[in-house]
TIMI-2910 file (N, C-alpha, C, CB; in pm, 1 decimal, decimal comma, always signed):
<rs>
+----------+----------+----------+----------+----------+----------+----------+----------+----------+----------+----------+----------+------+
!      n_x !      n_y !      n_z !     ca_x !     ca_y !     ca_z !      c_x !      c_y !      c_z !     cb_x !     cb_y !     cb_z ! resn !
+----------+----------+----------+----------+----------+----------+----------+----------+----------+----------+----------+----------+------+
!  +1727,2 !   -194,9 !  +9114,1 !  +1585,8 !   -161,9 !  +9113,6 !  +1506,2 !   -289,3 !  +9138,1 !  +1544,2 !    -94,6 !  +8979,9 !  Met !
!  +1391,5 !   -271,0 !  +9205,6 !  +1304,5 !   -384,1 !  +9233,7 !  +1160,4 !   -342,1 !  +9208,3 !  +1323,1 !   -434,6 !  +9379,6 !  Ile !
!  +1083,3 !   -434,5 !  +9152,8 !   +943,2 !   -410,0 !  +9122,4 !   +858,3 !   -482,3 !  +9225,5 !   +907,6 !   -456,1 !  +8978,3 !  Leu !
!   +769,6 !   -407,7 !  +9292,2 !   +676,9 !   -467,4 !  +9387,5 !   +534,9 !   -450,7 !  +9336,6 !   +692,7 !   -404,0 !  +9527,5 !  Phe !
!   +452,8 !   -551,9 !  +9360,5 !   +309,0 !   -539,2 !  +9341,1 !   +254,8 !   -492,2 !  +9474,9 !   +241,4 !   -675,7 !  +9293,1 !  Thr !
!   +179,5 !   -382,4 !  +9471,7 !   +127,3 !   -322,7 !  +9593,9 !    -24,6 !   -329,5 !  +9593,4 !   +175,1 !   -176,8 !  +9608,7 !  Leu !
!    -83,9 !   -319,9 !  +9712,6 !   -229,2 !   -321,1 !  +9726,1 !   -268,3 !   -213,0 !  +9825,9 !   -281,3 !   -461,6 !  +9771,7 !  Arg !
!   -368,6 !   -132,3 !  +9790,1 !   -417,5 !    -29,1 !  +9882,1 !   -525,4 !    -89,8 !  +9972,3 !   -473,8 !    +94,5 !  +9803,4 !  Cys !
!   -575,7 !    -12,5 ! +10067,4 !   -675,8 !    -63,9 ! +10160,3 !   -809,1 !    -91,1 ! +10092,3 !   -695,7 !    +33,4 ! +10273,7 !  Ser !
!   -828,5 !    -39,7 !  +9968,2 !   -950,0 !    -67,5 !  +9891,3 !   -930,5 !   -188,7 !  +9799,4 !   -990,0 !    +56,1 !  +9808,3 !  Ala !
!   -819,1 !   -260,6 !  +9816,9 !   -786,8 !   -381,8 !  +9740,4 !   -752,8 !   -356,9 !  +9594,2 !   -901,2 !   -476,4 !  +9747,3 !  Asp !
!   -713,6 !   -235,2 !  +9557,6 !   -664,7 !   -210,1 !  +9422,2 !   -518,1 !   -251,6 !  +9418,7 !   -683,0 !    -58,7 !  +9380,3 !  His !
!   -479,0 !   -326,6 !  +9316,9 !   -339,5 !   -366,8 !  +9302,8 !   -272,6 !   -285,1 !  +9193,8 !   -328,6 !   -516,9 !  +9271,7 !  Glu !
!   -145,5 !   -252,7 !  +9216,2 !    -66,9 !   -178,3 !  +9118,6 !    +79,4 !   -211,1 !  +9141,4 !    -92,6 !    -24,7 !  +9129,2 !  Phe !
!   +162,6 !   -178,8 !  +9043,3 !   +305,0 !   -207,3 !  +9053,4 !   +383,4 !    -77,4 !  +9068,1 !   +353,6 !   -286,2 !  +8930,2 !  Glu !
!   +495,8 !    -85,7 !  +9135,4 !   +583,7 !    +30,5 !  +9150,4 !   +727,8 !    -17,6 !  +9163,8 !   +542,5 !   +117,0 !  +9273,9 !  Ala !
!   +818,6 !    +63,0 !  +9107,8 !   +961,7 !    +33,8 !  +9112,9 !  +1025,1 !   +109,8 !  +9229,2 !  +1030,8 !    +71,2 !  +8978,9 !  Trp !
!  +1123,1 !    +45,9 !  +9295,7 !  +1196,0 !   +107,7 !  +9406,1 !  +1343,8 !    +74,5 !  +9392,4 !  +1141,0 !    +59,8 !  +9543,7 !  Phe !
!  +1427,6 !   +160,5 !  +9449,1 !  +1571,8 !   +137,3 !  +9444,7 !  +1604,4 !     +4,7 !  +9512,3 !  +1648,6 !   +253,5 !  +9512,6 !  Arg !
!  +1539,6 !    -22,1 !  +9626,2 !  +1558,4 !   -146,8 !  +9699,3 !  +1443,3 !   -160,3 !  +9798,8 !  +1697,9 !   -150,4 !  +9772,1 !  Asp !
!  +1443,1 !   -268,1 !  +9875,7 !  +1336,2 !   -291,2 !  +9972,8 !  +1329,4 !   -182,7 ! +10078,4 !  +1354,7 !   -424,8 ! +10039,2 !  Gly !
!  +1444,0 !   -130,9 ! +10119,2 !  +1446,4 !    -25,3 ! +10221,4 !  +1380,4 !   +102,7 ! +10169,1 !  +1591,9 !     +4,1 ! +10265,3 !  Ala !
!  +1401,0 !   +132,7 ! +10040,2 !  +1338,7 !   +252,3 !  +9981,9 !  +1186,9 !   +237,9 !  +9984,3 !  +1388,6 !   +275,4 !  +9836,4 !  Ala !
!  +1136,9 !   +118,4 !  +9952,9 !   +992,4 !    +95,8 !  +9961,8 !   +944,7 !   +118,7 ! +10104,3 !   +956,0 !    -47,0 !  +9915,4 !  Tyr !
!  +1012,7 !    +55,6 ! +10201,9 !   +971,4 !    +65,6 ! +10342,2 !   +966,1 !   +211,6 ! +10388,1 !  +1067,4 !    -14,4 ! +10431,8 !  Glu !
!  +1067,0 !   +289,7 ! +10352,6 !  +1071,6 !   +430,7 ! +10393,5 !   +957,5 !   +509,9 ! +10329,9 !  +1207,1 !   +493,5 ! +10355,3 !  Ala !
!   +933,4 !   +488,0 ! +10200,2 !   +827,0 !   +562,5 ! +10132,6 !   +688,4 !   +521,2 ! +10182,7 !   +836,0 !   +541,4 !  +9981,5 !  Gln !
!   +670,5 !   +392,7 ! +10209,8 !   +541,7 !   +346,0 ! +10260,9 !   +515,8 !   +403,3 ! +10400,1 !   +537,5 !   +191,8 ! +10264,6 !  Ala !
!   +618,0 !   +403,9 ! +10486,5 !   +602,6 !   +458,0 ! +10621,2 !   +570,9 !   +606,8 ! +10618,1 !   +728,9 !   +433,4 ! +10702,9 !  Ala !
!   +627,6 !   +677,9 ! +10522,3 !   +602,7 !   +822,3 ! +10510,1 !   +474,7 !   +851,1 ! +10430,7 !   +722,6 !   +891,1 ! +10442,7 !  Ala !
!   +404,6 !   +745,4 ! +10389,5 !   +279,9 !   +758,0 ! +10311,8 !   +302,7 !   +837,6 ! +10182,6 !   +170,3 !   +826,2 ! +10396,9 !  Arg !
!   +418,3 !   +811,0 ! +10118,6 !   +452,7 !   +878,0 !  +9993,6 !   +409,5 !   +798,7 !  +9871,4 !   +601,2 !   +903,1 !  +9987,6 !  Glu !
!   +353,6 !   +680,8 !  +9892,3 !   +307,2 !   +596,4 !  +9782,1 !   +155,6 !   +601,8 !  +9782,7 !   +359,5 !   +448,0 !  +9795,1 !  Ile !
!    +95,7 !   +632,9 !  +9668,5 !    -50,4 !   +641,7 !  +9660,7 !   -102,9 !   +552,2 !  +9549,7 !    -95,3 !   +787,3 !  +9637,5 !  Ala !
!   -216,4 !   +492,4 !  +9572,6 !   -283,2 !   +409,3 !  +9473,3 !   -321,1 !   +496,9 !  +9353,9 !   -409,2 !   +339,3 !  +9533,8 !  Cys !
!   -283,3 !   +457,0 !  +9232,9 !   -316,7 !   +537,7 !  +9115,5 !   -465,8 !   +538,1 !  +9083,2 !   -240,1 !   +487,8 !  +8996,3 !  Pro !
!   -539,8 !   +441,9 !  +9139,2 !   -683,3 !   +434,8 !  +9109,3 !   -766,1 !   +520,4 !  +9204,4 !   -731,0 !   +290,5 !  +9116,0 !  Glu !
!   -733,6 !   +516,9 !  +9334,6 !   -817,7 !   +589,7 !  +9430,6 !   -740,8 !   +691,5 !  +9515,0 !   -885,9 !   +491,7 !  +9522,1 !  Cys !
!   -608,0 !   +693,7 !  +9504,5 !   -528,9 !   +790,5 !  +9579,6 !   -497,9 !   +750,5 !  +9722,7 !   -599,0 !   +919,5 !  +9580,9 !  Gly !
!   -541,8 !   +633,9 !  +9766,2 !   -518,2 !   +586,8 !  +9902,5 !   -367,9 !   +568,6 !  +9926,3 !   -593,9 !   +453,8 !  +9928,2 !  Asp !
!   -317,6 !   +622,4 ! +10037,9 !   -175,1 !   +611,0 ! +10069,2 !   -147,8 !   +498,0 ! +10168,6 !   -122,8 !   +743,3 ! +10125,2 !  Ala !
!   -249,8 !   +423,7 ! +10206,8 !   -230,8 !   +308,9 ! +10295,1 !   -207,9 !   +186,2 ! +10206,6 !   -354,7 !   +288,5 ! +10391,4 !  Glu !
!    -81,4 !   +156,6 ! +10177,6 !    -47,1 !    +48,7 ! +10085,1 !    +41,1 !    -54,6 ! +10153,8 !    +23,5 !   +104,6 !  +9960,6 !  Val !
!    +35,7 !   -175,1 ! +10099,3 !   +121,8 !   -283,1 ! +10147,8 !   +161,3 !   -368,0 ! +10028,2 !    +49,9 !   -369,7 ! +10257,8 !  Glu !
!   +265,8 !   -447,8 ! +10045,5 !   +308,0 !   -537,5 !  +9938,2 !   +203,1 !   -646,7 !  +9923,1 !   +449,0 !   -598,7 !  +9967,0 !  Lys !
!   +167,7 !   -674,8 !  +9799,0 !    +75,0 !   -783,4 !  +9768,6 !   +157,0 !   -909,1 !  +9742,6 !    -16,1 !   -748,5 !  +9645,6 !  Ala !
!    +97,9 !  -1026,6 !  +9760,8 !   +171,2 !  -1148,8 !  +9726,3 !   +210,5 !  -1144,7 !  +9579,0 !    +85,9 !  -1275,6 !  +9756,7 !  Pro !
!   +331,9 !  -1188,6 !  +9551,3 !   +383,0 !  -1184,3 !  +9414,3 !   +434,2 !  -1321,4 !  +9375,4 !   +494,7 !  -1078,3 !  +9399,7 !  Met !
!   +410,8 !  -1357,4 !  +9250,7 !   +469,0 !  -1480,1 !  +9197,1 !   +613,4 !  -1452,0 !  +9160,3 !   +388,9 !  -1532,3 !  +9073,8 !  Ala !
!   +701,3 !  -1547,5 !  +9178,1 !   +840,7 !  -1523,6 !  +9139,8 !   +851,8 !  -1505,5 !  +8989,3 !   +930,9 !  -1639,5 !  +9186,3 !  Pro !
!   +946,1 !  -1425,5 !  +8948,4 !   +971,4 !  -1405,4 !  +8807,0 !  +1061,7 !  -1518,2 !  +8758,4 !  +1035,5 !  -1265,8 !  +8780,2 !  Ser !
!  +1010,2 !  -1600,4 !  +8667,8 !  +1085,9 !  -1714,6 !  +8619,7 !  +1136,7 !  -1687,6 !  +8479,8 !  +1000,7 !  -1841,4 !  +8622,3 !  Leu !
!  +1254,8 !  -1735,5 !  +8453,2 !  +1310,4 !  -1720,3 !  +8318,7 !  +1227,3 !  -1803,8 !  +8222,0 !  +1460,7 !  -1762,9 !  +8314,3 !  Ala !
!  +1205,2 !  -1751,7 !  +8104,3 !  +1127,7 !  -1822,7 !  +8003,6 !  +1221,9 !  -1909,0 !  +7920,3 !  +1048,8 !  -1723,4 !  +7913,5 !  Arg !
!  +1173,3 !  -2026,4 !  +7884,7 !  +1256,8 !  -2115,3 !  +7804,7 !  +1254,6 !  -2075,3 !  +7657,4 !  +1210,4 !  -2260,2 !  +7820,6 !  Ser !
!  +1152,2 !  -2003,8 !  +7614,4 !  +1143,6 !  -1960,8 !  +7475,9 !  +1169,3 !  -1811,1 !  +7468,6 !  +1005,9 !  -1996,2 !  +7415,2 !  Gln !
!  +1225,1 !  -1769,4 !  +7358,6 !  +1252,4 !  -1627,0 !  +7338,0 !  +1121,2 !  -1552,7 !  +7315,7 !  +1348,5 !  -1605,5 !  +7217,6 !  Ala !
!  +1119,0 !  -1428,2 !  +7356,4 !  +1002,8 !  -1343,2 !  +7331,2 !   +989,4 !  -1322,2 !  +7180,5 !  +1015,6 !  -1206,1 !  +7406,1 !  Glu !
!   +865,6 !  -1307,5 !  +7132,6 !   +851,0 !  -1281,7 !  +6989,0 !   +910,1 !  -1145,9 !  +6951,7 !   +702,8 !  -1287,8 !  +6948,0 !  Pro !
!   +964,5 !  -1138,5 !  +6833,6 !  +1019,3 !  -1012,6 !  +6784,7 !   +903,6 !   -917,8 !  +6753,4 !  +1108,9 !  -1035,2 !  +6658,8 !  Ser !
!   +930,3 !   -787,5 !  +6742,2 !   +823,8 !   -695,4 !  +6703,7 !   +756,7 !   -735,3 !  +6571,8 !   +879,3 !   -554,7 !  +6692,4 !  Pro !
!   +834,3 !   -783,8 !  +6475,9 !   +776,9 !   -825,1 !  +6347,5 !   +684,8 !   -947,0 !  +6365,6 !   +889,8 !   -857,7 !  +6246,1 !  Ala !
!   +726,6 !  -1042,3 !  +6450,2 !   +642,1 !  -1159,2 !  +6476,8 !   +514,6 !  -1117,8 !  +6549,0 !   +718,6 !  -1263,9 !  +6560,1 !  Glu !
!   +527,5 !  -1026,2 !  +6643,5 !   +410,9 !   -978,3 !  +6716,9 !   +313,3 !   -910,0 !  +6621,7 !   +453,2 !   -881,5 !  +6829,2 !  Met !
!   +366,5 !   -829,3 !  +6530,9 !   +282,3 !   -759,8 !  +6432,1 !   +208,2 !   -862,5 !  +6344,7 !   +369,0 !   -664,6 !  +6342,8 !  Arg !
!   +278,8 !   -966,8 !  +6299,1 !   +214,3 !  -1070,6 !  +6216,5 !   +103,5 !  -1140,9 !  +6294,7 !   +318,8 !  -1174,3 !  +6168,0 !  Arg !
!   +128,2 !  -1170,3 !  +6421,7 !    +25,5 !  -1235,0 !  +6503,8 !    -97,3 !  -1145,4 !  +6518,7 !    +82,1 !  -1270,4 !  +6642,4 !  Met !
!    -74,1 !  -1016,6 !  +6542,3 !   -186,1 !   -923,4 !  +6555,5 !   -261,2 !   -907,8 !  +6423,5 !   -136,3 !   -787,0 !  +6603,8 !  Leu !
!   -190,3 !   -914,6 !  +6312,0 !   -256,8 !   -909,7 !  +6181,4 !   -344,3 !  -1034,5 !  +6161,7 !   -151,7 !   -898,4 !  +6066,9 !  Gln !
!   -296,7 !  -1149,3 !  +6208,7 !   -376,4 !  -1271,9 !  +6199,5 !   -502,0 !  -1260,1 !  +6284,7 !   -293,5 !  -1394,3 !  +6243,5 !  Gln !
!   -487,5 !  -1204,0 !  +6404,3 !   -603,6 !  -1183,6 !  +6491,6 !   -704,0 !  -1092,4 !  +6421,6 !   -560,6 !  -1123,0 !  +6628,9 !  Val !
!   -655,3 !   -984,1 !  +6363,1 !   -744,9 !   -890,5 !  +6294,2 !   -819,6 !   -961,1 !  +6180,2 !   -664,9 !   -769,7 !  +6239,2 !  Arg !
!   -746,8 !  -1037,7 !  +6098,3 !   -812,0 !  -1108,4 !  +5987,7 !   -919,8 !  -1204,1 !  +6039,3 !   -707,8 !  -1185,8 !  +5905,0 !  Arg !
!   -888,6 !  -1274,7 !  +6147,5 !   -985,7 !  -1367,9 !  +6206,2 !  -1109,9 !  -1293,0 !  +6254,2 !   -922,1 !  -1446,1 !  +6323,4 !  His !
!  -1090,2 !  -1185,1 !  +6326,4 !  -1203,5 !  -1107,4 !  +6378,6 !  -1287,5 !  -1053,2 !  +6263,6 !  -1153,9 !   -991,1 !  +6468,2 !  Val !
!  -1222,1 !   -991,8 !  +6165,8 !  -1296,6 !   -932,9 !  +6053,9 !  -1372,5 !  -1039,4 !  +5973,6 !  -1200,9 !   -856,5 !  +5961,4 !  Glu !
!  -1321,3 !  -1160,8 !  +5968,7 !  -1385,1 !  -1267,8 !  +5891,7 !  -1496,2 !  -1339,2 !  +5968,5 !  -1281,5 !  -1368,3 !  +5849,1 !  Ser !
!  -1490,6 !  -1337,7 !  +6100,9 !  -1581,2 !  -1420,7 !  +6179,7 !  -1672,2 !  -1345,9 !  +6275,6 !  -1502,8 !  -1517,3 !  +6256,1 !  Asn !
!  -1652,0 !  -1217,7 !  +6291,9 !  -1732,2 !  -1140,5 !  +6386,5 !  -1815,1 !  -1038,2 !  +6310,2 !  -1642,2 !  -1070,6 !  +6492,1 !  Phe !
!  -1924,7 !   -993,0 !  +6371,2 !  -2008,0 !   -887,4 !  +6312,8 !  -1955,3 !   -752,1 !  +6356,9 !  -2156,9 !   -904,1 !  +6353,9 !  Asp !
!  -1932,2 !   -662,2 !  +6261,8 !  -1887,0 !   -526,7 !  +6293,1 !  -2008,6 !   -441,9 !  +6330,1 !  -1809,3 !   -463,6 !  +6172,6 !  Tyr !
!  -2005,6 !   -381,3 !  +6449,3 !  -2118,1 !   -299,3 !  +6496,1 !  -2078,7 !   -153,6 !  +6516,4 !  -2173,1 !   -355,4 !  +6626,1 !  Val !
!  -1955,6 !   -117,6 !  +6478,4 !  -1911,5 !    +21,8 !  +6484,8 !  -1917,2 !    +79,8 !  +6624,7 !  -1994,9 !   +105,8 !  +6393,2 !  Gly !
!  -1965,5 !   +204,9 !  +6632,4 !  -1969,0 !   +273,4 !  +6761,5 !  -2086,9 !   +229,4 !  +6848,3 !  -1974,9 !   +423,1 !  +6740,0 !  Asp !
!  -2162,5 !   +130,9 !  +6803,6 !  -2273,4 !    +73,8 !  +6882,3 !  -2226,3 !    -48,1 !  +6961,6 !  -2391,2 !    +34,4 !  +6789,6 !  Lys !
!  -2093,9 !    -65,8 !  +6972,5 !  -2040,7 !   -185,5 !  +7037,0 !  -2093,8 !   -202,7 !  +7179,6 !  -1888,8 !   -180,1 !  +7038,9 !  Phe !
!  -2084,9 !   -100,0 !  +7261,8 !  -2127,5 !   -112,4 !  +7402,3 !  -2275,1 !   -148,5 !  +7410,4 !  -2100,9 !    +18,9 !  +7479,4 !  Ala !
!  -2356,1 !    -81,5 !  +7330,6 !  -2500,1 !   -107,3 !  +7329,3 !  -2529,6 !   -251,6 !  +7286,3 !  -2571,4 !     -8,0 !  +7235,2 !  Glu !
!  -2464,9 !   -297,2 !  +7178,9 !  -2486,8 !   -433,4 !  +7129,1 !  -2437,1 !   -538,2 !  +7227,7 !  -2417,5 !   -452,3 !  +6994,5 !  Glu !
!  -2320,1 !   -513,9 !  +7288,4 !  -2265,5 !   -609,0 !  +7386,1 !  -2360,5 !   -623,9 !  +7504,5 !  -2126,0 !   -563,2 !  +7435,0 !  Ala !
!  -2417,2 !   -513,8 !  +7548,7 !  -2512,1 !   -516,7 !  +7661,1 !  -2638,7 !   -593,7 !  +7621,3 !  -2548,7 !   -371,9 !  +7706,0 !  Arg !
!  -2690,6 !   -570,3 !  +7499,8 !  -2810,5 !   -641,6 !  +7453,2 !  -2785,1 !   -792,2 !  +7447,6 !  -2853,8 !   -589,8 !  +7314,0 !  Lys !
!  -2669,2 !   -831,0 !  +7396,8 !  -2635,2 !   -973,2 !  +7389,4 !  -2625,9 !  -1031,6 !  +7530,0 !  -2502,0 !   -994,0 !  +7313,0 !  Ile !
!  -2558,7 !   -961,5 !  +7619,2 !  -2541,9 !  -1008,6 !  +7757,3 !  -2676,7 !  -1026,3 !  +7827,1 !  -2454,6 !   -910,6 !  +7836,7 !  His !
!  -2768,8 !   -935,2 !  +7801,0 !  -2901,0 !   -938,4 !  +7865,9 !  -2999,0 !  -1030,5 !  +7794,0 !  -2959,2 !   -798,0 !  +7872,5 !  Glu !
!  -2957,0 !  -1093,2 !  +7683,1 !  -3043,7 !  -1184,2 !  +7610,1 !  -3149,1 !  -1114,3 !  +7525,9 !  -3110,4 !  -1276,0 !  +7705,4 !  Gly !
!  -3131,2 !   -986,4 !  +7500,5 !  -3228,9 !   -910,1 !  +7422,0 !  -3207,0 !   -924,3 !  +7272,4 !  -3223,3 !   -764,0 !  +7459,9 !  Lys !
!  -3093,8 !   -980,1 !  +7233,3 !  -3064,3 !  -1005,7 !  +7092,3 !  -2983,2 !  -1134,4 !  +7085,5 !  -2986,6 !   -885,2 !  +7025,9 !  Thr !
!  -2972,8 !  -1190,1 !  +6965,3 !  -2903,9 !  -1318,4 !  +6947,9 !  -2758,9 !  -1311,6 !  +6994,9 !  -2908,6 !  -1361,3 !  +6801,4 !  Glu !
!  -2712,8 !  -1422,2 !  +7049,5 !  -2573,8 !  -1431,6 !  +7094,0 !  -2484,7 !  -1448,5 !  +6971,5 !  -2554,2 !  -1550,1 !  +7194,3 !  Arg !
!  -2385,2 !  -1359,8 !  +6956,7 !  -2293,3 !  -1366,4 !  +6844,8 !  -2166,9 !  -1290,9 !  +6880,4 !  -2357,3 !  -1309,5 !  +6716,7 !  Arg !
!  -2062,4 !  -1315,7 !  +6805,9 !  -1936,1 !  -1245,7 !  +6827,6 !  -1941,7 !  -1114,0 !  +6752,4 !  -1814,0 !  -1331,8 !  +6781,5 !  Ser !
!  -1904,5 !  -1006,1 !  +6821,5 !  -1908,8 !   -873,2 !  +6760,6 !  -1776,2 !   -801,4 !  +6785,3 !  -2027,4 !   -790,0 !  +6817,2 !  Ile !
!  -1751,8 !   -698,2 !  +6704,5 !  -1640,4 !   -608,2 !  +6730,1 !  -1681,2 !   -469,1 !  +6686,0 !  -1511,2 !   -654,9 !  +6656,8 !  Tyr !
!  -1614,1 !   -369,9 !  +6742,7 !  -1644,4 !   -231,2 !  +6710,5 !  -1564,5 !   -140,0 !  +6801,4 !  -1795,5 !   -202,9 !  +6723,8 !  Gly !
!  -1614,5 !    -20,0 !  +6819,9 !  -1544,2 !    +79,0 !  +6899,8 !  -1620,1 !   +106,8 !  +7029,3 !  -1524,9 !   +208,6 !  +6820,0 !  Glu !
!  -1542,9 !   +129,9 !  +7135,2 !  -1600,2 !   +168,3 !  +7264,4 !  -1501,4 !   +262,8 !  +7332,0 !  -1630,2 !    +42,1 !  +7354,9 !  Ala !
!  -1554,5 !   +360,5 !  +7401,5 !  -1469,1 !   +453,3 !  +7475,2 !  -1411,9 !   +381,9 !  +7597,7 !  -1548,4 !   +581,0 !  +7517,2 !  Ser !
!  -1312,5 !   +442,9 !  +7660,7 !  -1256,3 !   +386,3 !  +7783,7 !  -1366,0 !   +370,5 !  +7888,6 !  -1141,8 !   +475,7 !  +7838,2 !  Asp !
!  -1452,0 !   +471,0 !  +7901,0 !  -1559,9 !   +467,2 !  +8000,3 !  -1658,4 !   +353,9 !  +7969,0 !  -1634,1 !   +603,0 !  +8004,5 !  Glu !
!  -1697,5 !   +339,4 !  +7842,4 !  -1788,9 !   +231,5 !  +7804,8 !  -1726,1 !    +95,4 !  +7833,6 !  -1826,8 !   +242,2 !  +7656,0 !  Gln !
!  -1599,2 !    +79,4 !  +7800,9 !  -1529,6 !    -46,7 !  +7826,3 !  -1529,1 !    -77,5 !  +7976,0 !  -1385,0 !    -41,1 !  +7772,0 !  His !
!  -1497,6 !    +22,0 !  +8056,8 !  -1494,1 !     +4,6 !  +8202,2 !  -1633,5 !    -34,0 !  +8255,4 !  -1444,0 !   +134,7 !  +8271,1 !  Arg !
!  -1738,6 !    +34,2 !  +8207,8 !  -1874,3 !     +4,9 !  +8253,8 !  -1917,2 !   -136,8 !  +8215,9 !  -1972,8 !   +106,4 !  +8195,5 !  Glu !
!  -1885,6 !   -179,3 !  +8094,9 !  -1919,4 !   -315,2 !  +8053,3 !  -1850,0 !   -417,1 !  +8144,0 !  -1879,7 !   -338,3 !  +7905,6 !  Leu !
!  -1721,1 !   -398,1 !  +8166,9 !  -1645,7 !   -489,9 !  +8252,3 !  -1701,2 !   -490,7 !  +8394,7 !  -1497,2 !   -451,5 !  +8254,0 !  Ala !
!  -1734,5 !   -373,3 !  +8448,1 !  -1790,1 !   -364,9 !  +8583,9 !  -1924,0 !   -437,1 !  +8594,8 !  -1807,0 !   -218,7 !  +8625,2 !  Glu !
!  -1999,2 !   -442,5 !  +8484,6 !  -2129,1 !   -510,1 !  +8482,7 !  -2116,5 !   -658,7 !  +8452,0 !  -2220,2 !   -444,8 !  +8380,8 !  Asp !
!  -1993,0 !   -707,9 !  +8445,6 !  -1970,6 !   -850,0 !  +8423,7 !  -1982,1 !   -893,3 !  +8278,5 !  -2066,4 !   -927,8 !  +8504,9 !  Gly !
!  -1977,1 !   -798,5 !  +8187,6 !  -1984,2 !   -829,2 !  +8044,9 !  -1842,2 !   -845,3 !  +7994,6 !  -2060,6 !   -717,9 !  +7965,0 !  Ile !
!  -1811,6 !   -965,1 !  +7943,3 !  -1674,8 !   -994,5 !  +7901,3 !  -1641,8 !   -922,7 !  +7771,3 !  -1654,7 !  -1145,7 !  +7884,8 !  Glu !
!  -1548,4 !   -831,4 !  +7778,2 !  -1502,1 !   -756,9 !  +7661,1 !  -1349,9 !   -755,1 !  +7663,4 !  -1560,3 !   -611,1 !  +7658,9 !  Val !
!  -1290,4 !   -747,4 !  +7546,1 !  -1145,5 !   -743,1 !  +7536,0 !  -1105,0 !   -638,6 !  +7434,3 !  -1088,6 !   -880,6 !  +7498,1 !  His !
!   -992,5 !   -576,0 !  +7460,1 !   -935,5 !   -482,2 !  +7364,1 !   -813,0 !   -546,8 !  +7303,1 !   -900,0 !   -345,8 !  +7430,9 !  Arg !
!   -798,8 !   -528,9 !  +7173,7 !   -679,5 !   -579,0 !  +7105,9 !   -619,8 !   -465,4 !  +7024,7 !   -712,6 !   -701,7 !  +7014,8 !  Ile !
!   -488,5 !   -461,1 !  +7013,1 !   -427,2 !   -360,3 !  +6927,6 !   -471,7 !   -383,0 !  +6782,5 !   -271,7 !   -364,7 !  +6939,3 !  Pro !
!   -522,5 !   -282,2 !  +6719,2 !   -576,6 !   -293,3 !  +6583,4 !   -473,7 !   -244,4 !  +6485,3 !   -707,9 !   -213,8 !  +6568,2 !  Trp !
!   -384,5 !   -332,6 !  +6445,9 !   -276,2 !   -296,3 !  +6355,4 !   -327,3 !   -296,2 !  +6211,3 !   -156,6 !   -393,5 !  +6371,1 !  Val !
!   -260,7 !   -223,9 !  +6120,1 !   -299,9 !   -229,4 !  +5979,1 !   -300,8 !   -374,0 !  +5930,2 !   -204,4 !   -143,9 !  +5892,5 !  Pro !
!   -392,5 !   -409,6 !  +5839,2 !   -406,1 !   -549,8 !  +5797,5 !   -287,7 !   -604,9 !  +5719,5 !   -528,1 !   -564,6 !  +5714,9 !  Pro !
!   -201,8 !   -517,5 !  +5668,3 !    -83,2 !   -566,2 !  +5597,5 !    +29,1 !   -464,6 !  +5616,5 !   -113,1 !   -589,4 !  +5445,0 !  Asn !
!   +145,2 !   -498,5 !  +5568,5 !   +262,9 !   -412,1 !  +5588,9 !   +283,1 !   -309,6 !  +5478,4 !   +386,6 !   -496,6 !  +5600,1 !  Asp !
!   +186,5 !   -298,8 !  +5388,8 !   +200,7 !   -205,5 !  +5275,0 !   +186,3 !    -61,7 !  +5319,4 !    +97,2 !   -236,0 !  +5166,7 !  Ala !
+----------+----------+----------+----------+----------+----------+----------+----------+----------+----------+----------+----------+------+
</rs>
């Protein structure tokens, strides 16, 4: 199996797995590959960085959970919680209508997408329980 990064004619990039390079070529020629974002079947391979072996081991699930718990503690201690008004508050801060500060809260997928499209820097993090109890 081989993983290719592909790009449609609208410049959307996505990844897809193929049995081999010939399988990709055959499916692309038959227009059987479609962009998951816009449905365009005119796709080509995008430039890809080589996959390099990492010198350090990946964190274990338990280590990852501890790191995410640390992130949560930091956010809860240093950011203002704005609940479901997150998108509204982020937009006000971006537009200079309210003081600049770090906030966290909830936003729908659509709100998150709209904020990002408007150039408002937002990030989603997995919100794990604060402890293992």
